[in-house]
C-alpha positions as CSV (number, residue, x, y, z in Angstrom):
1,M,-80.2,-32.5,157.5
2,R,-79.1,-32.3,153.9
3,D,-79.5,-36.1,153.5
4,M,-83.1,-35.8,154.7
5,T,-84.0,-33.4,151.9
6,K,-82.3,-35.7,149.4
7,L,-84.5,-38.5,150.7
8,V,-87.7,-36.5,150.5
9,K,-86.9,-35.5,146.9
10,A,-86.2,-39.2,146.0
11,V,-89.5,-40.3,147.6
12,K,-91.4,-37.5,145.8
13,K,-89.9,-38.5,142.5
14,L,-90.8,-42.2,143.1
15,I,-94.4,-41.3,144.0
16,K,-94.6,-39.2,140.8
17,A,-93.2,-42.1,138.7
18,I,-95.7,-44.5,140.2
19,H,-98.6,-42.0,139.7
20,D,-97.6,-41.5,136.0
21,L,-97.5,-45.3,135.5
22,W,-100.9,-45.6,137.1
23,K,-102.4,-42.9,134.9
24,K,-101.0,-44.6,131.8
25,N,-102.4,-47.9,133.0
26,K,-105.8,-46.3,133.6
27,Q,-105.8,-44.8,130.1
28,T,-105.2,-48.2,128.5
29,K,-108.0,-49.6,130.7
30,K,-105.7,-52.4,131.7
31,P,-106.1,-53.8,135.2
32,L,-103.3,-53.0,137.6
33,D,-102.9,-56.6,138.5
34,D,-101.8,-57.4,135.0
35,F,-99.3,-54.6,135.1
36,W,-97.7,-56.0,138.3
37,Q,-97.6,-59.5,137.0
38,S,-96.0,-58.7,133.7
C-alpha cells in the first residue's frame, strides 16, 4: 500500500504544477493553446 500513497503524492504534485502553470498563463493573458504549442 505504500506505493499507492507515493503515487497519490506524485499525482497531487503534478496537478499542483499544472495548476500553477495555468495560473501564470492566465495572468499573462496568453491563450493556453499558445502555451501547449510552444
